[in-house]
N, C-alpha and C positions, 0 to 999 in steps of 0.2 A: 552440468553434472547434477550434482543434489542427488540425493538419496534416492529419487526416484527415474534417474535415468540409467540404474544399472551398473552405474561407473564410480559410484561417489564422485569424489572430486579427482579419483584419479588413483590408475595402478596401472602397475604392467610385471608380468612376472620376471624373474630371469634367475638362473640359476649359473653360477657361472663358476672360474675357479684362477687363480689366477698369479703368474708369476712375468712382468714384461713379455717379452717375447722369447723366453726363455735359454738367450743364447750363455752355454757355458753351466747353466743355471741345474743339468742334470734333470731328471726325471722328478716329482716329488712323490714321497712316499707315506705310508702310515693313513694316517688322519682320511687325506683326501680321494675320495671316491673315483676310481681308474675313469669314470664316463667324464669327471672334473679334470682329473690333470690332462686331458687329451687339447684343452687351449691354453694348456701350459707351455707349448712351443711351438716356433712360429711355423714352420715346420709341419708337426702336427695337425694342425690349425686348418694348414690349406689344403692337407692333405684330405681332411675329413669335410672339406667345406667343398671337394670337388668329389670324394665321394657319395655326396649327398644332394648334388643338382646345384651346389653354390658356383660361383663363376669369383673370379680375384677380385674384379667390382664391388662382390660385397664387403669384403674386409678393407677393401679401400671405403668404401662409404661409411663402418665401423668406427675406422681410424680418425676419417675424418669429424662424426658425430663427437668420439671423446674430445677432438681437440676444441669443439664447440665449448663442450662443458667446460673445460679447463681454462678455458680464457673467459667464460663467464661466472666463475665461482665466487660468490660472494668473501669477504676478509674473515669474514669466520667459519669459512668451511661447507656453507651450506649453499643451495640454490631455492630459487622459487621465493613466491612470495606469502602469501596467506597457510600453505599446506608446506613449509621450507623440511619439514620434517620426512615428508612423505616423500616432497620431490631428491632429497638429498638421498634416502634411500634406494629410490629406483637408479639415481645415476650410479651410487655405488654399484649397485648390481650389473649394470653397463660395463664396469670397471670390470667387476669381477668375472664378468662374460667373455673379458678378452685377457685373462689373466693382468690384469693392472692392478697391483697391491702395492702398499709402502715402501718396497724394495723395487719397481718398476722407474727404468732411467727417465721416460717421458712425465710419466704421471703419477711417480711415487709421492711427492708431495701433495699434491689435489688430493690422493686419495686417502693419505694420512690427517689430511685437516677435514675432511668429511667423516670420517672414521671417528674423529674426536670432538668433533662438534655434533655426533648421533650420542657415543656417549659420556658426553657435559650434560646432554640434555635430560640421559637417565639418571643421571647422578643428580641433577636438581629435584627431580620427581620421583624418586623411590623406583625407579625403574622403569617409570611408564614413559612412554613418547609421543608427544602430537606439539603441534604447535600454538595449539588454542583448545585447551582442556574441556572448554564452556561451551565449542561445536559437539551435536551431536555424533559428526561424524567420526571423530576422533580414533576411534579406534580402526578405523583404513589407514592411519598414518602410525601408529603404534604397531600394526602387524608388518606393513611394509619396512617401515625403519628396525623391527626385531628381524627379518627375514635379511637383511643388510647386514645386520650386527650377528648372524648366525654364521653367514659364508665370513666375515672379516674376522672371526672367532677363531674359525678353522683355518683360515688361510695363517693368518699371522702366529696361530700356535705352530703349525708344520711348519711355517720357512723361520721362525725363531727371536718373530720381530715384538718385540716389549710395548704395547699399547697401555697405559694404566688404565684397570678397573675394566678393560674389555670383557675380560669371561666372568666377571662379575655382574655388569651393568646385562650382559646375555642374559647370565642364569635370570638374573631379575624379570627381564622383558619376558623371555621365554615362560615362565615361571608363573606370570601374570595372564597369560593367552590361558594356559592351563585352568586357572583357577577361576575365569570370569568369562568361562563356556554358559552360552546358556541353556536352560533346562531342556528346549529341542535338540540340540546336539549341534545349534548353530554358534553364531555368534552375534550381538545386538549392537545396534549404534547405542549409544552413551554406556556400552556394558551392561545395560540392563537385564539381570539375570532371569528375572520372571515374565515382567510385562512388555519387555523387549519385542521388538519386529527384527526378526535375523533375515539374511539374503543371499542368496548364492554368491552375489558378490562382494560382499564383507566376509563370508567365510572361507570364501579360498583362496583369501589372501592371511588368514589367521591357520589355513594347512598347509602353505607352503614356507609360513615362518616357524612352523614347528620342525617344517625337514630341513631345514636350513638348520636348525637349534639340536637337530637330532644328528648331525657328519660333527659337531664338536662333541668334547670329552666331559662336557658339562653336565651333570645329574640334574633329572629333572624328575618330579615325581607326578605319577597321573599321565603320562604320554601316552601311551600305548589306548588309555581308555578315551580320550579324549581322541585322539584320530579316530578311532572306530565309530565312537557319538558322530564325529564329523560328518564321518563319509557315510554314516546310514543320513543322515538330515540331506546331504546333497540326490543320495538315488533316492528318496520318497519324493523327489520332487521331479523326477523323470516320467514324462508320458508314456505308456508301455506301447501305446501304437506306433508315435511318431519315432520316440528317440530322444526328443529335445527335452532337454533340461528345463524347466522353469526356474523364475525368479527368485518368486517367494512362497508360491503355490503350485501347485502338480502342472507340467503343462504346457503352464503361462507364462509367455513371454511379458518382459517391462515394456511398458504401455509404448514407449518412445521408438520400438523394435518394430513395429509394424508386423507382428505375427510371428518375425522371426526370433527364437530363441537361441540369443545371441549369448548367451552365459553357458551355453553346453560343451564348449571347450574346455572353461572355467572346470565344470563338475567333472568331464575327462581326467584330463591332466592331473586334479587331487585325486583320482584314484591312480593312478600311472604311477605318479610320484610314491606313493607307499606300493608298492609292488603287486598292486590292484590292477593289472592293464589285463587280467586276462577274464573281467567280469563281463558279465554277458552284458550289464547297463555300459559298460564303457564300448563294445563293439557298435550295440543300437546308437549311442552318443556319436560315435564317428559316422556311422552309416549316414547317420541326420546331417551331421556337418558337410559332408560328400555331396551331398545329394543339396543343401539349402542352400548353403554360403555364397557370398558373391563378396568379391572385392575389385572396386573399383575408384583407386584413390581421388578423383575430382568429381564424383559423386557422391548419393546420399549412403552408397555402399562402402563405407569408407569408418565403418567402428573399429578404429585402430586397438581399444579398449577389448573390443570382444575378439580380434585377430590376435593381440598380444596371446592369447591362451590358445586357441584354434591353430597358431604356426608351432605351437610345440605340444600342442596333445596329436595333431596327423603327423607330428615328426618322430615321436615317440612311438607310435604305429605304426611308421615305416609304410612300405607297398607301396598297394595300390592308392593306398590314403594320402602319402606324402608327395608321390610323384603329382598327382592331381592337384594337392594345393600350395607345391613347390610352385607350380606352371603357373597359377591363381596369382601369386602374394609377390612374387620374386620383384619383377620388375616393376611391378608400380610403383614400390618402395623406391627401387633404385633410378627410378626416373622420375622423382619428385621433392628429394635432397635438393636442397638450397646451395649457393654457394659456401655458406660459411658454414657449413658442416651439419645446421639445420633442417627440420624437415617443416615443408610449407603448412598453413592450417589444410585439413580434409576438408572435402564434401563440396569443392567448387561455389561455396557461398549457400549450397542446397542445406537442408535440415539432416542430420546424421542420422540413420537407421538404425539407433543403439545408443550410444552411449553419447552425446556431446562433448561433453566435456575435456575434448584435445584441441577444440577450436581454438578456445581463446587462451589455450596456456603451452607454450612453446617447448618448454623445459619436457614436460610431461609427455609431448606427441615425440618429442626425438627420443626421450628415454623410451618410449615405446617402439620407435619404428627397430632402435637401436639392438633391443635385446629380441627383437623381432628376427636381425639380421645377424646374429649371433647362433642363434636355433640350429645350425649347422655344425657347431662343437660344443655348445654348452652343452648338450647330453648325447649320450652314445643312443642310436633307437634303439629298439627292440628287434628291428627287422634283422639286426645284425647279431642278434641269439644275447647281447652281453644287455643288463638291466644297471641302471644306479645302485649302488650297494643299497638296500632296503636295510630297514629292521622287519621282521616278522609281525605282524601283528593280528 
């Protein structure tokens, strides 16, 4: 991994919503956007799966992965080693993507322990979230964990689940993101505000985190301006000819990606999440992915980090983009899950074209794969004419 790989040590985006399989729960109202509610009943989930080209095997694979996470959770509620704050955030997002909240029959206790681990971490650090604050990569951890707390706060408030200090710490963590934006409009390693070095990989997590925070009823100062600057930062990195979005300079991919702008999906999704899916930059980015992306799990074309974003961006776009992408990725993931619910190391021993970070980190790659397979119901795609509830910016 490392900053140079364009994947930091890890990342996976997921936005979900949750409540067990919704039996007898009725529908969620109010805060939770309609597009997030759809995965809160098993019936709705399977309907969305079928409508979007998924199969029952996709949902079975997700359930197996969630059981793998439950069985490997540490006593303190975390997962992972040197980046356990981020890994715990990713697993929580995978839980929420399947509607597994603290009141879920099978995963409720595990979900609550993980939320409590992140809240406790934030409380010890005045709202900051990381395993190791001396690592310059700690902003990745803060953003991913803030994303998870934002989702947790939305569900727990809506479901009347009291998690002490959850709303307060979500507020502090989200405000820290806004207050520590780089002057370029990006976010930088170590949260260096002037001399630092932002890139799309770090920035995309912060934009996702703020989206989750915006679904809560917590008040944030400067959210709209922050998002506007963040999206401008991303869109300025796009190569106007190809549509590819560069890693940290215009049209220039991360070195390990062999010329492929592997974070184009991250940039496209950032725009879509904030209701900017009609922008010209988005169409150009989608066309670039459609033309150039590759996914073969046991070859170098298995950058799960890049595909975590591409799967969501293409699903959001729907139509020809999703049809082509779904055919590319679905069975590659389904065919490479292990018996215990985890995913084997991608690449078949080859050096991954893009982010290498998943080859040595089972929790990380399993979380990304799970989030990708939840894409069928985690958001509604714009092809159906319904977008995620968005604040106007």
